[in-house]
Each structure stands twice: as structure tokens, then as C-alpha cells.
C-alpha positions as protocol buffer text, in pm:
chain_id: "A"
residue {
  index: 1
  type: MET
  ca { x: 11903 y: 8282 z: 7573 }
}
residue {
  index: 2
  type: LEU
  ca { x: 12052 y: 8397 z: 7903 }
}
residue {
  index: 3
  type: TRP
  ca { x: 11976 y: 8761 z: 7819 }
}
residue {
  index: 4
  type: SER
  ca { x: 11617 y: 8673 z: 7730 }
}
residue {
  index: 5
  type: THR
  ca { x: 11576 y: 8488 z: 8058 }
}
residue {
  index: 6
  type: LEU
  ca { x: 11714 y: 8784 z: 8256 }
}
residue {
  index: 7
  type: VAL
  ca { x: 11479 y: 9026 z: 8078 }
}
residue {
  index: 8
  type: ARG
  ca { x: 11179 y: 8803 z: 8153 }
}
residue {
  index: 9
  type: ALA
  ca { x: 11290 y: 8770 z: 8515 }
}
residue {
  index: 10
  type: PHE
  ca { x: 11330 y: 9146 z: 8550 }
}
residue {
  index: 11
  type: SER
  ca { x: 10989 y: 9204 z: 8391 }
}
residue {
  index: 12
  type: LEU
  ca { x: 10827 y: 8960 z: 8630 }
}
residue {
  index: 13
  type: LEU
  ca { x: 11002 y: 9122 z: 8926 }
}
residue {
  index: 14
  type: LEU
  ca { x: 10892 y: 9469 z: 8813 }
}
residue {
  index: 15
  type: PHE
  ca { x: 10535 y: 9345 z: 8762 }
}
residue {
  index: 16
  type: SER
  ca { x: 10542 y: 9186 z: 9107 }
}
residue {
  index: 17
  type: GLN
  ca { x: 10653 y: 9516 z: 9261 }
}
residue {
  index: 18
  type: VAL
  ca { x: 10378 y: 9707 z: 9079 }
}
residue {
  index: 19
  type: VAL
  ca { x: 10115 y: 9456 z: 9193 }
}
residue {
  index: 20
  type: LEU
  ca { x: 10241 y: 9471 z: 9551 }
}
residue {
  index: 21
  type: SER
  ca { x: 10225 y: 9850 z: 9551 }
}
residue {
  index: 22
  type: ALA
  ca { x: 9868 y: 9833 z: 9424 }
}
residue {
  index: 23
  type: VAL
  ca { x: 9746 y: 9598 z: 9697 }
}
residue {
  index: 24
  type: THR
  ca { x: 9884 y: 9770 z: 10004 }
}
residue {
  index: 25
  type: PHE
  ca { x: 9796 y: 10083 z: 10196 }
}
residue {
  index: 26
  type: THR
  ca { x: 9952 y: 10298 z: 10466 }
}
residue {
  index: 27
  type: ASN
  ca { x: 9798 y: 10439 z: 10781 }
}
residue {
  index: 28
  type: PRO
  ca { x: 9632 y: 10658 z: 10895 }
}
residue {
  index: 29
  type: ILE
  ca { x: 9308 y: 10599 z: 10708 }
}
residue {
  index: 30
  type: LYS
  ca { x: 9138 y: 10907 z: 10851 }
}
residue {
  index: 31
  type: ASN
  ca { x: 9297 y: 11208 z: 11021 }
}
residue {
  index: 32
  type: PRO
  ca { x: 9167 y: 11418 z: 11191 }
}
residue {
  index: 33
  type: ASP
  ca { x: 8837 y: 11304 z: 11344 }
}
residue {
  index: 34
  type: GLY
  ca { x: 8933 y: 10938 z: 11318 }
}
residue {
  index: 35
  type: SER
  ca { x: 8813 y: 10856 z: 11670 }
}
residue {
  index: 36
  type: ASP
  ca { x: 8603 y: 10550 z: 11764 }
}
residue {
  index: 37
  type: PRO
  ca { x: 8624 y: 10389 z: 11418 }
}
residue {
  index: 38
  type: PHE
  ca { x: 8392 y: 10113 z: 11301 }
}
residue {
  index: 39
  type: MET
  ca { x: 8416 y: 9934 z: 10965 }
}
residue {
  index: 40
  type: VAL
  ca { x: 8220 y: 9676 z: 10770 }
}
residue {
  index: 41
  type: TYR
  ca { x: 8260 y: 9521 z: 10426 }
}
residue {
  index: 42
  type: ASP
  ca { x: 7935 y: 9468 z: 10237 }
}
residue {
  index: 43
  type: GLY
  ca { x: 7834 y: 9445 z: 9872 }
}
residue {
  index: 44
  type: GLY
  ca { x: 8180 y: 9520 z: 9738 }
}
residue {
  index: 45
  type: TYR
  ca { x: 8241 y: 9828 z: 9955 }
}
residue {
  index: 46
  type: TYR
  ca { x: 8418 y: 9909 z: 10279 }
}
residue {
  index: 47
  type: TYR
  ca { x: 8218 y: 10143 z: 10503 }
}
residue {
  index: 48
  type: LEU
  ca { x: 8391 y: 10354 z: 10768 }
}
residue {
  index: 49
  type: LEU
  ca { x: 8225 y: 10546 z: 11051 }
}
residue {
  index: 50
  type: THR
  ca { x: 8404 y: 10758 z: 11313 }
}
residue {
  index: 51
  type: THR
  ca { x: 8320 y: 11013 z: 11580 }
}
residue {
  index: 52
  type: THR
  ca { x: 8291 y: 11355 z: 11417 }
}
residue {
  index: 53
  type: TRP
  ca { x: 8123 y: 11510 z: 11725 }
}
residue {
  index: 54
  type: THR
  ca { x: 7845 y: 11695 z: 11539 }
}
residue {
  index: 55
  type: ASN
  ca { x: 7693 y: 11441 z: 11299 }
}
residue {
  index: 56
  type: LEU
  ca { x: 7709 y: 11087 z: 11161 }
}
residue {
  index: 57
  type: GLN
  ca { x: 7917 y: 11036 z: 10848 }
}
residue {
  index: 58
  type: ILE
  ca { x: 7977 y: 10725 z: 10640 }
}
residue {
  index: 59
  type: THR
  ca { x: 8268 y: 10693 z: 10400 }
}
residue {
  index: 60
  type: ARG
  ca { x: 8274 y: 10409 z: 10147 }
}
residue {
  index: 61
  type: ALA
  ca { x: 8527 y: 10278 z: 9896 }
}
residue {
  index: 62
  type: THR
  ca { x: 8612 y: 9954 z: 9717 }
}
residue {
  index: 63
  type: THR
  ca { x: 8952 y: 9938 z: 9889 }
}
residue {
  index: 64
  type: VAL
  ca { x: 9081 y: 10037 z: 10231 }
}
residue {
  index: 65
  type: ALA
  ca { x: 9325 y: 10275 z: 10060 }
}
residue {
  index: 66
  type: GLY
  ca { x: 9031 y: 10435 z: 9882 }
}
residue {
  index: 67
  type: LEU
  ca { x: 8875 y: 10536 z: 10212 }
}
residue {
  index: 68
  type: LYS
  ca { x: 9156 y: 10788 z: 10258 }
}
residue {
  index: 69
  type: THR
  ca { x: 9034 y: 11005 z: 9970 }
}
residue {
  index: 70
  type: ALA
  ca { x: 8664 y: 10915 z: 9946 }
}
residue {
  index: 71
  type: THR
  ca { x: 8413 y: 11187 z: 10036 }
}
residue {
  index: 72
  type: PRO
  ca { x: 8215 y: 11115 z: 10355 }
}
residue {
  index: 73
  type: LYS
  ca { x: 7835 y: 11136 z: 10338 }
}
residue {
  index: 74
  type: VAL
  ca { x: 7644 y: 11290 z: 10629 }
}
residue {
  index: 75
  type: VAL
  ca { x: 7359 y: 11054 z: 10720 }
}
residue {
  index: 76
  type: TYR
  ca { x: 7246 y: 11221 z: 11044 }
}
residue {
  index: 77
  type: THR
  ca { x: 7270 y: 11566 z: 11194 }
}
residue {
  index: 78
  type: ASP
  ca { x: 7072 y: 11747 z: 11463 }
}
residue {
  index: 79
  type: SER
  ca { x: 7090 y: 12099 z: 11603 }
}
residue {
  index: 80
  type: ASN
  ca { x: 6848 y: 12036 z: 11892 }
}
residue {
  index: 81
  type: SER
  ca { x: 7041 y: 12103 z: 12215 }
}
residue {
  index: 82
  type: ALA
  ca { x: 6793 y: 11889 z: 12409 }
}
residue {
  index: 83
  type: ARG
  ca { x: 6947 y: 11583 z: 12250 }
}
residue {
  index: 84
  type: CYS
  ca { x: 7260 y: 11619 z: 12455 }
}
residue {
  index: 85
  type: CYS
  ca { x: 7565 y: 11660 z: 12389 }
}
residue {
  index: 86
  type: ASN
  ca { x: 7805 y: 11501 z: 12143 }
}
residue {
  index: 87
  type: VAL
  ca { x: 7755 y: 11239 z: 11873 }
}
residue {
  index: 88
  type: TRP
  ca { x: 7995 y: 10957 z: 11955 }
}
residue {
  index: 89
  type: ALA
  ca { x: 8092 y: 10608 z: 11841 }
}
residue {
  index: 90
  type: PRO
  ca { x: 7853 y: 10531 z: 11553 }
}
residue {
  index: 91
  type: GLU
  ca { x: 7816 y: 10171 z: 11433 }
}
residue {
  index: 92
  type: ILE
  ca { x: 7611 y: 9980 z: 11177 }
}
residue {
  index: 93
  type: HIS
  ca { x: 7510 y: 9616 z: 11214 }
}
residue {
  index: 94
  type: LYS
  ca { x: 7342 y: 9393 z: 10958 }
}
residue {
  index: 95
  type: VAL
  ca { x: 7119 y: 9195 z: 11192 }
}
residue {
  index: 96
  type: GLY
  ca { x: 6778 y: 9255 z: 11037 }
}
residue {
  index: 97
  type: TRP
  ca { x: 6728 y: 9591 z: 11209 }
}
residue {
  index: 98
  type: ILE
  ca { x: 6869 y: 9939 z: 11187 }
}
residue {
  index: 99
  type: HIS
  ca { x: 7102 y: 9982 z: 11484 }
}
residue {
  index: 100
  type: SER
  ca { x: 7042 y: 10296 z: 11691 }
}
residue {
  index: 101
  type: SER
  ca { x: 7264 y: 10473 z: 11944 }
}
residue {
  index: 102
  type: THR
  ca { x: 7244 y: 10411 z: 12318 }
}
residue {
  index: 103
  type: ARG
  ca { x: 7064 y: 10737 z: 12393 }
}
residue {
  index: 104
  type: GLN
  ca { x: 6758 y: 10596 z: 12212 }
}
residue {
  index: 105
  type: LEU
  ca { x: 6755 y: 10267 z: 12402 }
}
residue {
  index: 106
  type: LYS
  ca { x: 6683 y: 10181 z: 12764 }
}
residue {
  index: 107
  type: ALA
  ca { x: 6693 y: 9850 z: 12949 }
}
residue {
  index: 108
  type: THR
  ca { x: 6379 y: 9768 z: 13144 }
}
residue {
  index: 109
  type: ASN
  ca { x: 6561 y: 9785 z: 13478 }
}
residue {
  index: 110
  type: ALA
  ca { x: 6794 y: 10076 z: 13399 }
}
residue {
  index: 111
  type: PRO
  ca { x: 6782 y: 10416 z: 13571 }
}
residue {
  index: 112
  type: ASP
  ca { x: 6787 y: 10736 z: 13369 }
}
residue {
  index: 113
  type: ALA
  ca { x: 7164 y: 10742 z: 13353 }
}
residue {
  index: 114
  type: TRP
  ca { x: 7451 y: 10832 z: 13123 }
}
residue {
  index: 115
  type: SER
  ca { x: 7524 y: 10545 z: 12881 }
}
residue {
  index: 116
  type: ILE
  ca { x: 7748 y: 10535 z: 12573 }
}
residue {
  index: 117
  type: ASP
  ca { x: 7918 y: 10313 z: 12314 }
}
residue {
  index: 118
  type: GLY
  ca { x: 7641 y: 10067 z: 12233 }
}
residue {
  index: 119
  type: THR
  ca { x: 7714 y: 9764 z: 12015 }
}
residue {
  index: 120
  type: VAL
  ca { x: 7539 y: 9443 z: 11908 }
}
residue {
  index: 121
  type: LEU
  ca { x: 7656 y: 9098 z: 12017 }
}
residue {
  index: 122
  type: THR
  ca { x: 7501 y: 8788 z: 11860 }
}
residue {
  index: 123
  type: VAL
  ca { x: 7517 y: 8449 z: 12034 }
}
residue {
  index: 124
  type: SER
  ca { x: 7328 y: 8145 z: 11901 }
}
residue {
  index: 125
  type: GLY
  ca { x: 7100 y: 8364 z: 11694 }
}
residue {
  index: 126
  type: THR
  ca { x: 7004 y: 8593 z: 11984 }
}
residue {
  index: 127
  type: ASN
  ca { x: 7106 y: 8960 z: 11978 }
}
residue {
  index: 128
  type: TYR
  ca { x: 7230 y: 9147 z: 12283 }
}
residue {
  index: 129
  type: PHE
  ca { x: 7307 y: 9513 z: 12336 }
}
residue {
  index: 130
  type: VAL
  ca { x: 7637 y: 9581 z: 12513 }
}
residue {
  index: 131
  type: PHE
  ca { x: 7716 y: 9932 z: 12633 }
}
residue {
  index: 132
  type: SER
  ca { x: 7907 y: 10140 z: 12886 }
}
residue {
  index: 133
  type: SER
  ca { x: 7740 y: 10294 z: 13192 }
}
residue {
  index: 134
  type: PHE
  ca { x: 7807 y: 10348 z: 13561 }
}
residue {
  index: 135
  type: SER
  ca { x: 7775 y: 10061 z: 13807 }
}
residue {
  index: 136
  type: PRO
  ca { x: 7640 y: 10091 z: 14164 }
}
residue {
  index: 137
  type: ASN
  ca { x: 8007 y: 10130 z: 14264 }
}
residue {
  index: 138
  type: ASN
  ca { x: 8020 y: 10445 z: 14047 }
}
residue {
  index: 139
  type: LEU
  ca { x: 8260 y: 10279 z: 13804 }
}
residue {
  index: 140
  type: GLN
  ca { x: 8224 y: 10319 z: 13428 }
}
residue {
  index: 141
  type: SER
  ca { x: 8149 y: 9958 z: 13338 }
}
residue {
  index: 142
  type: LEU
  ca { x: 8009 y: 9731 z: 13068 }
}
residue {
  index: 143
  type: TYR
  ca { x: 7644 y: 9623 z: 13071 }
}
residue {
  index: 144
  type: ILE
  ca { x: 7455 y: 9376 z: 12854 }
}
residue {
  index: 145
  type: ALA
  ca { x: 7083 y: 9340 z: 12777 }
}
residue {
  index: 146
  type: PRO
  ca { x: 6889 y: 9111 z: 12540 }
}
residue {
  index: 147
  type: MET
  ca { x: 6732 y: 9283 z: 12238 }
}
residue {
  index: 148
  type: THR
  ca { x: 6370 y: 9224 z: 12140 }
}
residue {
  index: 149
  type: ASN
  ca { x: 6411 y: 9447 z: 11836 }
}
residue {
  index: 150
  type: ALA
  ca { x: 6622 y: 9745 z: 11730 }
}
residue {
  index: 151
  type: TYR
  ca { x: 6469 y: 9976 z: 11990 }
}
residue {
  index: 152
  type: THR
  ca { x: 6353 y: 9746 z: 12274 }
}
residue {
  index: 153
  type: LEU
  ca { x: 6579 y: 9597 z: 12540 }
}
residue {
  index: 154
  type: GLY
  ca { x: 6518 y: 9355 z: 12823 }
}
residue {
  index: 155
  type: ALA
  ca { x: 6680 y: 9381 z: 13165 }
}
residue {
  index: 156
  type: ARG
  ca { x: 7043 y: 9486 z: 13179 }
}
residue {
  index: 157
  type: SER
  ca { x: 7314 y: 9291 z: 13364 }
}
residue {
  index: 158
  type: LEU
  ca { x: 7656 y: 9408 z: 13480 }
}
residue {
  index: 159
  type: LEU
  ca { x: 7916 y: 9236 z: 13265 }
}
residue {
  index: 160
  type: SER
  ca { x: 8251 y: 9395 z: 13354 }
}
residue {
  index: 161
  type: GLU
  ca { x: 8380 y: 9653 z: 13602 }
}
residue {
  index: 162
  type: PRO
  ca { x: 8727 y: 9816 z: 13583 }
}
residue {
  index: 163
  type: LEU
  ca { x: 8888 y: 9643 z: 13881 }
}
residue {
  index: 164
  type: ASN
  ca { x: 9238 y: 9564 z: 13749 }
}
residue {
  index: 165
  type: SER
  ca { x: 9522 y: 9816 z: 13765 }
}
residue {
  index: 166
  type: TRP
  ca { x: 9548 y: 9840 z: 13384 }
}
residue {
  index: 167
  type: GLU
  ca { x: 9179 y: 9940 z: 13371 }
}
residue {
  index: 168
  type: ARG
  ca { x: 9214 y: 10216 z: 13628 }
}
residue {
  index: 169
  type: VAL
  ca { x: 9493 y: 10449 z: 13507 }
}
residue {
  index: 170
  type: ASP
  ca { x: 9383 y: 10802 z: 13607 }
}
residue {
  index: 171
  type: THR
  ca { x: 9015 y: 10696 z: 13601 }
}
residue {
  index: 172
  type: PRO
  ca { x: 8855 y: 10349 z: 13613 }
}
residue {
  index: 173
  type: VAL
  ca { x: 8699 y: 10289 z: 13270 }
}
residue {
  index: 174
  type: ASN
  ca { x: 8547 y: 10007 z: 13063 }
}
residue {
  index: 175
  type: GLU
  ca { x: 8399 y: 10137 z: 12736 }
}
residue {
  index: 176
  type: GLY
  ca { x: 8382 y: 10084 z: 12360 }
}
residue {
  index: 177
  type: PRO
  ca { x: 8281 y: 9714 z: 12356 }
}
residue {
  index: 178
  type: VAL
  ca { x: 8280 y: 9533 z: 12022 }
}
residue {
  index: 179
  type: ALA
  ca { x: 8227 y: 9168 z: 11929 }
}
residue {
  index: 180
  type: LEU
  ca { x: 8483 y: 8939 z: 11766 }
}
residue {
  index: 181
  type: TYR
  ca { x: 8381 y: 8603 z: 11622 }
}
residue {
  index: 182
  type: LYS
  ca { x: 8634 y: 8343 z: 11504 }
}
residue {
  index: 183
  type: ASN
  ca { x: 8570 y: 7978 z: 11422 }
}
residue {
  index: 184
  type: GLY
  ca { x: 8306 y: 7944 z: 11692 }
}
residue {
  index: 185
  type: ALA
  ca { x: 8489 y: 8151 z: 11955 }
}
residue {
  index: 186
  type: ILE
  ca { x: 8317 y: 8467 z: 12079 }
}
residue {
  index: 187
  type: TYR
  ca { x: 8490 y: 8766 z: 12234 }
}
residue {
  index: 188
  type: LEU
  ca { x: 8416 y: 9121 z: 12339 }
}
residue {
  index: 189
  type: ALA
  ca { x: 8705 y: 9363 z: 12306 }
}
residue {
  index: 190
  type: PHE
  ca { x: 8679 y: 9685 z: 12505 }
}
residue {
  index: 191
  type: SER
  ca { x: 8878 y: 9994 z: 12596 }
}
residue {
  index: 192
  type: ALA
  ca { x: 9018 y: 10048 z: 12946 }
}
residue {
  index: 193
  type: SER
  ca { x: 9155 y: 10339 z: 13152 }
}
residue {
  index: 194
  type: PHE
  ca { x: 9111 y: 10709 z: 13083 }
}
residue {
  index: 195
  type: CYS
  ca { x: 9141 y: 10818 z: 12720 }
}
residue {
  index: 196
  type: TRP
  ca { x: 9347 y: 11126 z: 12813 }
}
residue {
  index: 197
  type: THR
  ca { x: 9638 y: 10896 z: 12904 }
}
residue {
  index: 198
  type: SER
  ca { x: 9880 y: 10688 z: 12702 }
}
residue {
  index: 199
  type: SER
  ca { x: 9762 y: 10387 z: 12907 }
}
residue {
  index: 200
  type: TYR
  ca { x: 9428 y: 10377 z: 12726 }
}
residue {
  index: 201
  type: SER
  ca { x: 9434 y: 10025 z: 12582 }
}
residue {
  index: 202
  type: LEU
  ca { x: 9230 y: 9722 z: 12480 }
}
residue {
  index: 203
  type: GLY
  ca { x: 9110 y: 9444 z: 12706 }
}
residue {
  index: 204
  type: LEU
  ca { x: 8931 y: 9124 z: 12610 }
}
residue {
  index: 205
  type: LEU
  ca { x: 8636 y: 8923 z: 12740 }
}
residue {
  index: 206
  type: LYS
  ca { x: 8607 y: 8564 z: 12618 }
}
residue {
  index: 207
  type: TYR
  ca { x: 8271 y: 8386 z: 12626 }
}
residue {
  index: 208
  type: ASN
  ca { x: 8303 y: 8042 z: 12785 }
}
residue {
  index: 209
  type: GLY
  ca { x: 7946 y: 7923 z: 12739 }
}
residue {
  index: 210
  type: GLY
  ca { x: 7650 y: 7944 z: 12973 }
}
residue {
  index: 211
  type: THR
  ca { x: 7422 y: 8240 z: 13037 }
}
residue {
  index: 212
  type: VAL
  ca { x: 7539 y: 8516 z: 12802 }
}
residue {
  index: 213
  type: THR
  ca { x: 7429 y: 8797 z: 13036 }
}
residue {
  index: 214
  type: SER
  ca { x: 7618 y: 8653 z: 13336 }
}
residue {
  index: 215
  type: ALA
  ca { x: 7963 y: 8794 z: 13411 }
}
residue {
  index: 216
  type: SER
  ca { x: 8069 y: 8446 z: 13528 }
}
residue {
  index: 217
  type: SER
  ca { x: 8033 y: 8319 z: 13170 }
}
residue {
  index: 218
  type: TRP
  ca { x: 8317 y: 8545 z: 13054 }
}
residue {
  index: 219
  type: THR
  ca { x: 8692 y: 8554 z: 13122 }
}
residue {
  index: 220
  type: LYS
  ca { x: 8877 y: 8887 z: 13119 }
}
residue {
  index: 221
  type: THR
  ca { x: 9239 y: 8936 z: 13003 }
}
residue {
  index: 222
  type: GLY
  ca { x: 9443 y: 9245 z: 12935 }
}
residue {
  index: 223
  type: PRO
  ca { x: 9581 y: 9469 z: 12836 }
}
residue {
  index: 224
  type: VAL
  ca { x: 9607 y: 9299 z: 12497 }
}
residue {
  index: 225
  type: PHE
  ca { x: 9687 y: 9602 z: 12276 }
}
residue {
  index: 226
  type: THR
  ca { x: 9891 y: 9897 z: 12401 }
}
residue {
  index: 227
  type: SER
  ca { x: 10090 y: 10202 z: 12287 }
}
residue {
  index: 228
  type: ALA
  ca { x: 10376 y: 10141 z: 12043 }
}
residue {
  index: 229
  type: ASN
  ca { x: 10555 y: 10290 z: 11739 }
}
residue {
  index: 230
  type: GLY
  ca { x: 10454 y: 10647 z: 11825 }
}
residue {
  index: 231
  type: HIS
  ca { x: 10085 y: 10559 z: 11858 }
}
residue {
  index: 232
  type: TYR
  ca { x: 9950 y: 10636 z: 12204 }
}
residue {
  index: 233
  type: GLY
  ca { x: 9628 y: 10522 z: 12365 }
}
residue {
  index: 234
  type: PRO
  ca { x: 9521 y: 10273 z: 12097 }
}
residue {
  index: 235
  type: GLY
  ca { x: 9161 y: 10183 z: 12161 }
}
residue {
  index: 236
  type: HIS
  ca { x: 8792 y: 10194 z: 12080 }
}
residue {
  index: 237
  type: ASN
  ca { x: 8837 y: 9942 z: 11805 }
}
residue {
  index: 238
  type: GLY
  ca { x: 8628 y: 9744 z: 11563 }
}
residue {
  index: 239
  type: PHE
  ca { x: 8674 y: 9428 z: 11358 }
}
residue {
  index: 240
  type: PHE
  ca { x: 8578 y: 9346 z: 11002 }
}
residue {
  index: 241
  type: THR
  ca { x: 8616 y: 9042 z: 10780 }
}
residue {
  index: 242
  type: ALA
  ca { x: 8793 y: 9066 z: 10445 }
}
residue {
  index: 243
  type: PRO
  ca { x: 8611 y: 8982 z: 10122 }
}
residue {
  index: 244
  type: ASP
  ca { x: 8765 y: 8631 z: 10137 }
}
residue {
  index: 245
  type: GLY
  ca { x: 8532 y: 8563 z: 10431 }
}
residue {
  index: 246
  type: GLN
  ca { x: 8824 y: 8443 z: 10644 }
}
residue {
  index: 247
  type: THR
  ca { x: 9077 y: 8715 z: 10722 }
}
residue {
  index: 248
  type: THR
  ca { x: 9008 y: 8943 z: 11019 }
}
residue {
  index: 249
  type: TYR
  ca { x: 9117 y: 9306 z: 11026 }
}
residue {
  index: 250
  type: LEU
  ca { x: 9145 y: 9537 z: 11326 }
}
residue {
  index: 251
  type: VAL
  ca { x: 9045 y: 9903 z: 11305 }
}
residue {
  index: 252
  type: TYR
  ca { x: 9121 y: 10137 z: 11595 }
}
residue {
  index: 253
  type: HIS
  ca { x: 9220 y: 10490 z: 11685 }
}
residue {
  index: 254
  type: ALA
  ca { x: 9534 y: 10632 z: 11842 }
}
residue {
  index: 255
  type: THR
  ca { x: 9707 y: 10966 z: 11889 }
}
residue {
  index: 256
  type: SER
  ca { x: 10060 y: 11095 z: 11839 }
}
residue {
  index: 257
  type: ASN
  ca { x: 10030 y: 11283 z: 12170 }
}
residue {
  index: 258
  type: PRO
  ca { x: 10249 y: 11098 z: 12428 }
}
residue {
  index: 259
  type: ASN
  ca { x: 10005 y: 11207 z: 12700 }
}
residue {
  index: 260
  type: GLY
  ca { x: 9708 y: 11051 z: 12522 }
}
residue {
  index: 261
  type: ALA
  ca { x: 9410 y: 11234 z: 12376 }
}
residue {
  index: 262
  type: CYS
  ca { x: 9033 y: 11217 z: 12374 }
}
residue {
  index: 263
  type: ASP
  ca { x: 8952 y: 11463 z: 12098 }
}
residue {
  index: 264
  type: GLY
  ca { x: 8949 y: 11499 z: 11720 }
}
residue {
  index: 265
  type: THR
  ca { x: 9326 y: 11468 z: 11691 }
}
residue {
  index: 266
  type: ARG
  ca { x: 9295 y: 11090 z: 11710 }
}
residue {
  index: 267
  type: TYR
  ca { x: 9334 y: 10908 z: 11380 }
}
residue {
  index: 268
  type: THR
  ca { x: 9207 y: 10580 z: 11234 }
}
residue {
  index: 269
  type: LEU
  ca { x: 9441 y: 10287 z: 11173 }
}
residue {
  index: 270
  type: VAL
  ca { x: 9378 y: 9947 z: 11013 }
}
residue {
  index: 271
  type: GLN
  ca { x: 9586 y: 9629 z: 11022 }
}
residue {
  index: 272
  type: PRO
  ca { x: 9536 y: 9250 z: 10999 }
}
residue {
  index: 273
  type: LEU
  ca { x: 9461 y: 9056 z: 11316 }
}
residue {
  index: 274
  type: TYR
  ca { x: 9630 y: 8716 z: 11322 }
}
residue {
  index: 275
  type: PHE
  ca { x: 9546 y: 8405 z: 11524 }
}
residue {
  index: 276
  type: HIS
  ca { x: 9738 y: 8123 z: 11688 }
}
residue {
  index: 277
  type: THR
  ca { x: 9743 y: 7774 z: 11538 }
}
residue {
  index: 278
  type: ASP
  ca { x: 9428 y: 7685 z: 11733 }
}
residue {
  index: 279
  type: GLY
  ca { x: 9247 y: 7919 z: 11493 }
}
residue {
  index: 280
  type: VAL
  ca { x: 9063 y: 8108 z: 11768 }
}
residue {
  index: 281
  type: THR
  ca { x: 9316 y: 8282 z: 11996 }
}
residue {
  index: 282
  type: PRO
  ca { x: 9409 y: 8633 z: 11870 }
}
residue {
  index: 283
  type: ILE
  ca { x: 9770 y: 8741 z: 11820 }
}
residue {
  index: 284
  type: TRP
  ca { x: 9731 y: 9112 z: 11882 }
}
residue {
  index: 285
  type: GLY
  ca { x: 10079 y: 9238 z: 11810 }
}
residue {
  index: 286
  type: VAL
  ca { x: 10124 y: 9615 z: 11841 }
}
residue {
  index: 287
  type: PRO
  ca { x: 10009 y: 9925 z: 11650 }
}
residue {
  index: 288
  type: ARG
  ca { x: 10208 y: 9923 z: 11329 }
}
residue {
  index: 289
  type: ALA
  ca { x: 10432 y: 10209 z: 11220 }
}
residue {
  index: 290
  type: LEU
  ca { x: 10294 y: 10464 z: 10975 }
}
residue {
  index: 291
  type: SER
  ca { x: 10574 y: 10369 z: 10737 }
}
residue {
  index: 292
  type: ASP
  ca { x: 10450 y: 10008 z: 10713 }
}
residue {
  index: 293
  type: SER
  ca { x: 10283 y: 9890 z: 10394 }
}
residue {
  index: 294
  type: ILE
  ca { x: 9972 y: 9706 z: 10511 }
}
residue {
  index: 295
  type: PRO
  ca { x: 9825 y: 9440 z: 10279 }
}
residue {
  index: 296
  type: GLU
  ca { x: 9480 y: 9515 z: 10143 }
}
residue {
  index: 297
  type: PRO
  ca { x: 9227 y: 9258 z: 10265 }
}
residue {
  index: 298
  type: PRO
  ca { x: 9235 y: 8952 z: 10034 }
}
residue {
  index: 299
  type: THR
  ca { x: 8941 y: 8918 z: 9798 }
}
residue {
  index: 300
  type: SER
  ca { x: 8931 y: 8538 z: 9806 }
}
residue {
  index: 301
  type: ALA
  ca { x: 9128 y: 8233 z: 9915 }
}
residue {
  index: 302
  type: ALA
  ca { x: 9187 y: 8152 z: 9547 }
}
residue {
  index: 303
  type: THR
  ca { x: 9339 y: 8497 z: 9488 }
}
residue {
  index: 304
  type: THR
  ca { x: 9574 y: 8454 z: 9782 }
}
residue {
  index: 305
  type: THR
  ca { x: 9688 y: 8113 z: 9658 }
}
residue {
  index: 306
  type: THR
  ca { x: 9745 y: 8242 z: 9304 }
}
residue {
  index: 307
  type: THR
  ca { x: 9957 y: 8530 z: 9432 }
}
residue {
  index: 308
  type: LYS
  ca { x: 10179 y: 8293 z: 9628 }
}
residue {
  index: 309
  type: THR
  ca { x: 10216 y: 8063 z: 9327 }
}
residue {
  index: 310
  type: THR
  ca { x: 10312 y: 8354 z: 9102 }
}
residue {
  index: 311
  type: THR
  ca { x: 10575 y: 8470 z: 9349 }
}
residue {
  index: 312
  type: THR
  ca { x: 10725 y: 8120 z: 9367 }
}
residue {
  index: 313
  type: THR
  ca { x: 10740 y: 8094 z: 8987 }
}
residue {
  index: 314
  type: THR
  ca { x: 10911 y: 8432 z: 8965 }
}
residue {
  index: 315
  type: LYS
  ca { x: 11178 y: 8328 z: 9212 }
}
residue {
  index: 316
  type: THR
  ca { x: 11238 y: 8001 z: 9024 }
}
residue {
  index: 317
  type: THR
  ca { x: 11274 y: 8179 z: 8693 }
}
residue {
  index: 318
  type: THR
  ca { x: 11509 y: 8437 z: 8837 }
}
residue {
  index: 319
  type: THR
  ca { x: 11728 y: 8167 z: 8987 }
}
């Protein structure tokens, strides 16, 4: 009887270890050319886009781990030198339109000026385009403009300038904005300081209500996510929600170069983003070590509960 119990306990433990190994992954997800990553989960697939410099590629897989070996598909390429200069920071947004890059959009009050890193922010059913461009103070800053459709913008407004010391290492920079939504709270994460430094990091704007396009409606904090565990210059991130519809994951790039990097040597990393007990305030943590086993995004709340119950039963039986 005792021997039978021990065998069953060992079998359950072995099964638990096999299951755990099947539902985790290790970083990096893409290396090289893992810069400026953006991910979504839709229709049973994870979709990953990164800066490849010469074209737009989408990689899809049914698991995050699967993205590491899936074959990317080129969805856009162009050899016309008039459409200057590099293809950067692609994103896709399911908001009823196909989302285009900033070089194809122009706010009604904007000069013909360099603008990059466009993203879509949705507040109370209204879509806004948030992007990086130079302010009248010649600072690379964040701007916001209401969207009439996928290719028409209203007037732009200055949302954030790099005025704090952590936003000005080597060169003052605010770029790579991306929206985060959690239980009614609305944020814009962004990247700060020059990417060719290890001080490239994430900052955060929190929407406090009021006029969305007014800088006074937002509160800035930072840096919230900085170099750690051999990953330097973590930034230009995205967020995606797990299949359970609840768990938030963070995707970002970093480099192993202690001096920072702004080229194709940057790699893509993914890890869960946790929240405080208020359910809305992010707990950023730090970039996790490449040796860490990261849990695959949960498929449903029921699956998560079942896994915990199975683990408890195993421990009871073993005891």
C-alpha cells in the first residue's frame, strides 16, 4: 500500500514537471532584429511584429514559445528611396480600421516634420493617434491627435516633453508610446533617453480624466523599467492580454551591450506584468534573466484554477 502510494505520488510529480515544462518559455523570443516589438493575441494566435529595417514582417504561433521558431511572413516591402528611410516600429490595432505608419498620417496643424512611432489610444470609444515628433523647443516629444479614420487626423497637441533628468541621458527623448488599459485605468508607456545608452528606459503617463489631448490630464512617472540582469536599455514596449482575458503581458526589447544599442542586435523579451492589490497600478519589476522559465499566458481562469487544484492534490498525496 505504501509502495503503491509512493509510485502514484512520483507519477503525479513527474506529470506535473512535464506539464510545467510544456507551459513555460524562455527569452529571447526573437534575436536578432527583435527591436520595437509589438504583440497581440487574436483568434487563437499570437502575432509578433518588430523592426526589421527593410520591410514589415508578422510572425504568428499558438504559443509564445512557438514564436521563436515560426517563420515570419513579409506583409510589406518597398524599394522606393523616396519613401525615406527605414521601416520602424510596426503595430496592428483592431479598432475597425487598418492602422498605418506615421509617415502616411499628418495632423491638420502639423508642419512637414520628422515623426515616428505612431500608436492608437482609445478613450471612451474615441480613437487618438499618439506619436513622437519634435516640439517647438526642439525636443523629441510625444504628440496626440484625434482620429477621424485610419488615415485622417485632427489637430495635434503636445502631450509630453523630456524635461526630467531620466528622460535626457545623452539626448532628450520621448518615443515609442503604447497604451495600457487595466480595470478602467488608462496609461501610456513610453521610452525615454537616447537608445544608444544603457539609460534608455520606460516612463509612464497616467490619464486622470478630462480632455484627453491636454497634457494637464496626464501624470508622468519614471523611470519605471530599467536595465537589469544583463539586459541594457529595455524599452519600446508593447502590452498584450492573455487568452484568459485578464492577465497582462509585457513585450519589450533590450540589448546585451552595456553601452546600449539602437540597431538589429536588440532582442525581444516577454514577461507577465503584475498589478498591486488596487487592480490598476502596475508592478513593473525588472527585465527577467534569460535563464528564467516564464509562464505561458493562461488560456482561461478555469484552467488556472484547475492547475492550482491539481498541484495541491499532488502535494497532499505525496505527504
